[in-house]
N, C-alpha and C positions, 0 to 999 in steps of 0.2 A: 724058625717060619720067620723072617723079616717083618718087622713092624714098620705101620705108614702112619706116617704122619698127619692127621688133620688137620687143614686148613684152618688157621683163627678169622673167625670174622673178625672186620674193624667195624666200632659203630660212626657212621654215618654221621659227619660234619651237620651240626644247623643252625644256621643263623638267629641272629634276634632281629624280633618284627622291628623292635625302633630304632634298629641301625639305619634303616632306610632316612627314616622320618630326623634320625636327628643332622646327619648327612645334609639331608634339604633346607635345616631348620638355617643349620652353618654354611650351605651356599650361599641361601637367599638372605644370611645376614649380610654375609661378605661380599657379598653385589652391591645391600644400602650402604654398606657401611664407605666401599667405594665411590658410592655415586654421592653419597652426603659430602664427602671429601670433594669430591668434582666443587658441584654446586658452592659447596663452603670458599672454598679455593675462587671461584668465578663469582661469589658474592662480593669478598674481601676484594677481588680486585676492581670489583666494580664502586664499591663502597669509597677505597681508596681513591681511584678515580674524580667518582663526586665531589668526595671534600678537597683534591686534587683542584680540579675543573673552577669550585666556589669559591676554595682560598684567591684563586687569581684574581678575581672576580669580585672580590670585599673590596667596598670603600677601605682607604687610608684611616687611621684612629682619628684622626684634624677632622678628613671629613665628617666622620661619626659625630665628633663632636656640636660640630657645628649646626647639623641635622636638625630641625625643627622639632619640638615634642607635642605630639598628637597634632589634632582637628579644630581648628577656630571657629566655633562659629556663633555669628551674630545674631539674636533674636529681638524684635520689634514687634511696637503691638500695631491695633490696629489705624493708627495714625501714622507706622512710619518713625515711632520715635523708641531709642533700645530702650531695651530693657532688662536686656544682659549680656554678659556675652560668657561660654562657652569655651574653657582651652588652654592654654601654657598660664599659668598666672606668675609675676616675678618670683625668680629667685637667681642667686648665682653659681655658677659654674664652680664648685670646689673641687680644685686636686685631690686629689688619695693622699696624701700628707696634713692636708688639712681639716681632712675629716673625721671628726671625735673616734677611739676606739672604740668605744661603747656602742656607736652607733653601725661599723663594721661588726664588731661582733653580733650585735642584735640578728645582724639580717643575715650572718650565715649561717647562727642560729638555726633560726625559726624556716628562710626557706632552704638551705643548701650544707648540711655540718658539713659535707665531702668535700666543700670546695676546691679547699688546700689541693686536694690528690687526684680528682678526679680527672680524665683529658676529656672535660667536654659533654659527656653523658653517664651517667652513674647507674653500671649495673645492679648494682646493691638494691639504689631507691627501685630501677625497673620493675627487677623481682619481687619488691614488696608490691609493688603498687599493680603487680601485673595478678600477682594473691589475691590482692583487696579486690579487686576484679572481679578474679574467679566466683567469690565467696560471695559477693553481691551480685553475680549475673541477675537479671531479668529485675532488677527492682529498680531502672531508671540511672542507677547514683553510674559517674563520673570514675576514670580509672584518676587518681590521684598520688601527690606526692612524689613522681615519675622527673619532672623540671627540675634541671637544673639553674642556677643563678645565671648561666651561659644560655640555657635553652631559652629562660623567659627572658635576658637580653633579645636574642636573635627573634625571637614572634614579636618583643614592640617595638624593632627597628624595621623587621624585612617581611611579616608576616600580618595575616588577621586573627582574631581570634574566634573561626570558626571550628570543632570541634570531629576533625576528620582523621583519618587513617595517613592519607598523605599529607597534610598540614603539618600531622608529629613526623613523617618520615623528612619532610625537606627541614623542619627545622631540627631533628638530631645531627641531619647534617650539616646545614647551616654553624649548627654551635661545634659541632667535629674540628668544623675551619676554621672558624673562629679563635679556638685553643691553640691552633698550629699559629694561627699569625700574630696573636694582639698575647702580653703577659698577664699574669694575673690579676695583678693589682688594676691592669688597662683597662680588664673584663670587668672590675669590681665598681671602679671607679666613672663607666660609663652607665654601667646597672643604676648605681646610688645618686646619680643625677640624671635619670631616665625615667627611672617606674614611676608609675601614676598614683599617687595616693590620694586620689577624689577630692570630689571638690575646686578641681581646673589645677591641683598640685601636681604638676610632673616633680622629681628630683626632691632631696631630702631639705638644698635648701627653703626651696620653696613651701613645702610641707612645712616643715618649722615657722614660714613667719607666717605662716595662716595658723596654725594649731597655738601658737606659743610666742607670735608675735616676736620673734626672736631671731638672727641666723643660726643653721647649726651647728653653725662651729662653736656652740656654745649648749649645745644638749647635753644633758646629763641623762645617767640610764634606766630613770622613770622615764623622760620622755622618749628618749631611742627606742625602749618598747613598746611604747604607744606607737611609733611611728611603723615601726618595724611591724606592728601587727596589721596592718591598714592593708597591706599591700595582697593581701591572701581573697578581701572583700572588701575596697575603700567603698562604696555607698554604705556597708553595716556595720561595720565598725567604725565609719567617721564619729570625730568625740563632737564636733558639733550634732549630728544628724542623734549620735545614740550613746551621750558620754560614758553608759554603764557598760555598754557593748562594749565600746573600745577601752575603756578600766579591766572588764573581763578575759578579754584576748590580748592585754601587755602583761595580763598575771603569769598567761602560759608563754608568753616569751620568756618571762624572766625565767618561769620552770624550766625550757628550754635550756636556757644558756647555763644553768646550772649543773644540768646532767650532762650537759657537752665541755662541761670542765671552761665555761667560759666566765664565770663569778663562781664566786664562793657561796656556801649557804648561808653563810652571814651576810654579805652582801644581799644576794637576794632575801632574806629575811628584812634585812633595812628598809627596803626600797617598799613607798606607798603610791600607786600609782595614782590612784582616788586624790590626793594632796597637789597632783600637777595643776598649774592653774593656767584655764582657758584662754584663749583670747577670743572676745564678743564676733559675735559673725553679724555684722550689720549691714548684710548685704541680703539676709534673706526675710523676705517679706512673704505677704500672703501669695505676691505673683509666683510665687517658686509652687505652688500647689499646681496652677496651671501648664507649669510650666515642665514640670515632674511626670504630669501626663500626657504631654501636648507632642517634647523632643522625643522620646521613645516612639513614634510612633516615625518619624524620619527614617526609619532600618528598611521599615514596607516602603516606603514611597519614594525612598532614591536609590538608584545603585551605588555599590558600595564606593569610598572616596574618602579619600584624604586631606584632598583641598578648602582650603576656605569658602562658607557658605555662609549665606544671609536667609535665614530663614523670617516671612513676615507672618505673622498670629493675626487669632479675631480678637487678641483679649482689645477691648477698652477700658483705658489706664483710670477712665472719670469712673466708670459702672462699677469696676473693682476694686476701687475705694468706698464707695457708696455700699459694695457690697460685708464689704470687710471692717463699716465702718456701723453697719446691722446685726450683725452676728453680734459682736463684741458689743455690743448697745442692748442688745435684747435676750444673748442668753442666758438661764439661771445660774445658778452660783455651783459649780464644781462642774457643768453641764460642759458638753461642744457643742458647735453645730459647723450646718456646712449649707453653701446655697451655690446652683447649678442655674445660671441663665443664658438663654441660646436666643437667636435670632430667629424669623418664619424660615431661613433655608438650615438651620443648624447650627452656626456660626457661635460657638462659644464666648458672650461677649464677660461675663466675671464667672471665674470659679474660688471659692472658698471652701477649703479642707477642715480648718480646723480654728479657735482662735488666736491660736498666734502658731506660726510656721516653726519658728526656732525655738518655742517649747518641745512640740511633738510634729514631724513633718511627716504624719500617717494622715493621708489624704481620703476623709472621710466622706467626699461629694462621688467622690472614683469606686474604693474600696471597698466601706465600708458595705453590711449588708443588713436590714433592719425592715424589723413589723411595717409595713406602710398606715394602719389600722383603716380607720373610714375611707385614706387618700383610694383604698384599691375598687371603692363601691363604682371609681368612674368603669371600670368594665364590663361589673357586673349592671351596669344601666345603658352601657354601650351594646351590651348583648339581648337586653330587651326591646332598645328599641329598633335594637337588627332583625328580631323576630317578631315586633308588627306591632307593641306598645309607642303609644303618644301620649305626653308630658300631661296630658288632661284626662287619661282612661284613671277609671278611680282604684284604686287599693286599698284596704283593710289592716291596718296595723292593729295589732290583737297578739294574746299570747300564743305561741306555735313549740309547735316539739316534732323535732326534725331526729330520727335516730337516734333517740334518747339525750339530744342536745338541746337545749333550753333559751337560746339569748335573751337578752334584756338590753331595756332602752338606756339610756342617762334616766337616771331620776326614778323606771320602774314605771313611766303613765304610757298609756294607748293613746291614739286617738281617735281611734274607730277608723269611718270611713273618709279619706283624702286622695288628692293627688298624687301622681306619679311624683310629680311637680316637689310639693312638698313635702313626701316621705324622699325626697333626695336632699331638701333645703335645711331640713333637719335633721340629716341620717339616722334615718328609719331602721336600726336595725332588725327588726320582726319581718319586714317588707324586703328587705337586701336578704330576709334568711329564705323570704315566701318564693322570691324569685328565681334566687338559685337552685334551689328544689325544685321548680318549675321546668327552669333550661337546660340544666344539668351543672355539672360543676365542672365537665372535661371543654364544657361548651366557653366560659368565662375565661379558665385557662389559656382557650386557645385563643382569646380575643385580647388576651393580655402579651404573648407569644408577639400575636399579630402586631403588635402597637411597641414594642421594641423590649420586652421585660427577657431578660437573659440567664436571672437566677431559676433556682427550681422551684416548681409549684406544686406544692397540694393541694386536692381533689377531696378531700375533710369537708362536711356541711360549713364548717368555723370557716373557710376558706373568704369564705365573701366579704367578712368583717378585718382580710387584710394581715393575717395569721403566716403566712407566706414572705418570707423576708426578700427584698429587695434593696438595687441599689439607687441612688437619690438620681444619678444621672437617664436613671432606668426611665425610672417614674416621670421625670420631667419631660424627656425623650417622647413619655404616651403623651402625655398634655400639649406637646407642641405638636403631634400628630393635631388633636382638635382642634388647635388655633389656627392648622394649615388646613380647618377644610377637612380632613380627614386624609390626605397625603402624610405618605413614610417619610421621618425625619433621622438621618443619622446624627449624629453632633459631631464636630471635628474643629481642628483648633488652629490649623495650619493651611493661611493660604495662597504659599509659593512660595519655592526655594529657590534661592540665585545666585551665581557666584559671583564672588567681588565685583567682578564687569559688567552684571548686570542679564548676564547669557539666564532665561529659566531651565533651571532644572525640573520643577512641578510647579503645577499649578490647578489646585482645587475647582471643582467642577458639582456640585449638591445636584443632586435626583431628587427630583420632587414630583415624579410623575407616575409612579405607584401607588396607588390608591387603597385605601386597605376597609374602608366604608361610604356607603351610600352616604349622600349628599342630605337629603334627608335625615339619617341618624348624624351624619355630623351640626346640621342646623340643632338638632332633638337637643345632643347630650350639651350644648353650647348654650340651651336656652334652661336647662337644670344647674348649669356649673354657674350664671347669671345671678338667677335664683337667691342659690347659696349664697353667693356675697351681698348681694339687697338685702333678701329677708333672713335669710337662713344664720348655722356655725360660722362661714365667713365671714362677718358685718368687720371686723376689725381689717379685714385686706381693702375697705372702701383708699380710692386715691382720689375720687373728685372726679372719673372716670368709667368707662364703661370698664367691669373686670370681673371673669368670668376663674370661679376655680374653687379649691376645695380642700378642706382642712383631716386634719386623721390624726388619730393619738388610739395609743395601743392601753394594751389593759394593765391596770397601776400606773398609768403616764409614765410610763419606761420611755415612751419616742412622741415628739409631738412634730406635725406635718402642717406644711400650707404648701402646693402648689396651683397656680394659677396664671393666666394671660392678659394683657392688655396692650394696644396698638402695638399689635406683632412681637412682642418677646412678653418669651414665657419661663418661668422662673419657681425652681423648686427650694424647700427650706425644710431644712430637717435639724433635732435636737434632742438629745439625749445625753445620758454616761455612756463611753465607753464599755464599764463593766457590765451595761444596761441593768443599773439599777435604778430602782423608782427617784423620779424629781418631784420635789412636791410645787402641784398646781402647774405642771407642763400637761400646756392641751393645745391642740393644735388652734384650737378659736384665737387664742390668747398671745402668747410669746413668737412663734412662727410667723402666725397671720403678721403680727405688727410689726415687727423686722421685714416682711414679705413688703410692704407698703413704706415704711424709709427707705428700700431700696429703686420699690420702680415707682418712688416718686424722680426719684432724681434722675432714673435710667429713662422713663419715657416723657422727660420734658421738653426733650428736642422734635418729640415726635408730634402728628396729628390727631386728634380725637377722633376714635374710629369707634361706629358701632357694628352689634356682630351683629351677623347674619344670623337670625333664628328664625325666619320664615320656613312654613314646615309645610312642604309641596312632597307629599304623601305619593309613595309609590301605585300606580294606576291599579295591582293587586291588593295594595290595600286601604284602597276606596271605597266606602260603603253604597251602591247602588241608590237611586230614591226610585218612584213609579215611570219620571219620563226614561230612565237609563234601560229600563224595562220592557214600557209601549211605545219606545220613542217617540217624536214629535208629533201631536194628533194632528196638524198641520199637514204633517206628511203620508197621514194614514188615505190607503183607497179601500173599496170595497169594491168586492167581486158575486158574481152569479153562479150559481153552483159549479157553472162552465168555464168560471175562471172568465169573464171579459171583467171590465172595469162597469163600476155603478157608480152614476152622478148624484149625491145626497147632497146635490148642493144650488140645483136647480139650474146646470148646465147642460150643454147634450150630452150622451151615452150612447153609446151604443144600444141598436133595438137588445128590449131585453128578449126573454127567453117567449116560445107561442102565448101560452095562458097564462103572463103572469098577474095574476089578477092586483086589482088599486091597493094598496097602502094610504091606512088611516094614517093622516099626518104628514102622509111626502104630497112636495108640490108636486101639480103637475104642470107641463110646459107652459108657459107662458104664466105663470100664477107668479105671486111673490108674497112675501112673507114668511117667516122663520117656518121651517118644520119641527117632527120629533125625530129625536134621534133614540132609540133606546133600543134594549135588545130585541122586545117582540118585533119593531121595524124591521134592526137587522135579519132575524130568522124568516119572518116573509119575504125581505129585500131578496134575499136568497134562497128562494122555495121552497124551506122549510115548513111544515108544519108545526101547529102550535103544539104537541104532541114532540115531535121531538127540537123542539125548541126547549123544552121542559127539561128534557134530557141530558141534553148537553151539563159539563161539572162545574162545578164554580169555579173560577179563576183564584189562583194562587192567592193569598194576600202576599207582598212585597213587603219586605222589611225597610222601616222608616231609617231614615240614616238618622246617629243618635246626635243629639243636643250636646253640645261641649258641657262641659262640668263648669258651673260655675270658678273662680280664683279664689283662694284662698283667703279667707277674711282679715284684714290688713289690721285686727285686734286679736291675730291667734300671737300667743306666748312663744316668745323667745326660748328656745328647748336647747340646753344642752347636747353635744354631740357625745353620739352611744360611742360607748369602748369595748374592747378587746382584741 
């Protein structure tokens, strides 16, 4: 029997599930790769075209050598006197062979260590800077270290300093084009002769003459390290502004030069930047405090321009000299001082930010924030007057405790019942505390904001005594608002900007239309401020004509203030130490008030004497009515009968009375003469009421009588020292 073979079953082939996924991944990868190649090729063509076009449009090397450095700015005082000139200072153009090797090495090491090898853009530097940007994302710090010397040169010559993506892209294209058109030596020569080193110095020769009083051909290693360190931040590392910062930066430059092999370790160790002799900067005086504040505002006032301009300012040189002398003559030893003086429209007439600009260019008039002490009570009493208080209202100077806080007066004395005027004049802390508690600390903070205080304000009970830090210019602005009868004042320093040919580019137009407080509040606070100078804590500020002002002293005599106004000029004075340590005998009513008086005697000497408007015309809601306000004028009254018909009670003709009107005792009959008797019984009977009905009528309500004004404070009241805290 034949055997039949059974068919063998073949295993079915199974495909892996991951195969389709791998296939799709490869497909998309190659698609993206090819797309990237195409886009990259197109980008390269576009970049090459842009570089080629830019290179053909670049000026020649000789044209770039002759191009001007920076913008010329001529600054004038309010009388047209030239007070300073900003822009390129004197310096010779140095050929690359004339520039000392240490200067070239220092600049390349600190600004672009791969200058000799890159093609205008440094990919390694860009990668490092990009990593820095990613690492610091969200911190607000910009990408740094990516710009080569060529890029910096392109930016300085052709572009602005605005930090945008498109500006950076244009900078890179320009740098690539310049590397193709010029040699490395030409680029470095252009850079070293055109880069800005601060103080108006463009180029290394100008910087060397300005800072060391000799040409750049004589620069040694220490001096070269100082100049090379200025490029990153000319104003921060300027030797004339902050010598220590310049020395510290030079040490960094020397370390980088050692690390890059430009100098040996022995050379780096032998150099002492602190031993470099700096040239004295004779031109820097107190006027620079004003120009440092006013000129940066040009960026907001003018469109971007490189054309030469003239800036006309509000500064009065006679007043500036007087302000400088007043600070230097009155500031206690070891302390600093500041003055801001405003005209009635907000024009800054004088500004002093310290005792000596050369020693310290820090502007304490506009930048420092210090506690104002009792000068802050201006806002407390403004809020009180606006809430309905008057200078003659009676308040009680007594011990008070508010939320665990117990303020005290200077000397620990209490005067009992006194007028609001006296409490302000003698700076009673207990009264200010009670007013703050009654009015609300938010109300007082709002008043300070209304008058121009821009710094943070706390709302603790002690804020009424000036514990919130503020600036001298802000406090002066607030007092100027009172001087302007309650109008908002905005300090300004530039009146107009013109081209060299006289074309007006900008002109200031002060706006005094915004009213901050009602007229009666402005009159009331002026009354209080004048009393503080006449008989209170500010007597040292008297100058022989009406003055209104307020002293301020902080705890432990760390700060002393006086702010006031006369003849349309408002001036604020501050004194204290930069480290906020105690200054012996520093009180607002002494040195600051004395400095105010010394300055104001000069400032107002050419102005007429002006009396203050302190007439208190209260609004209708605040006036207390008297009897006639309730009953009106008796001569205008008429009497009517029970039907509403008028009754003649003075003997003239009247409408016929009711049918059975009984005769009234005391009333004149027609044709009779002589006075009649007008009393309640007569009125009841004349209107037809019975005797009983008349007795049932309610008694008229008592009309509150108008308060008699409180007597003025006695002249022999002892002068109290101003309260502190």
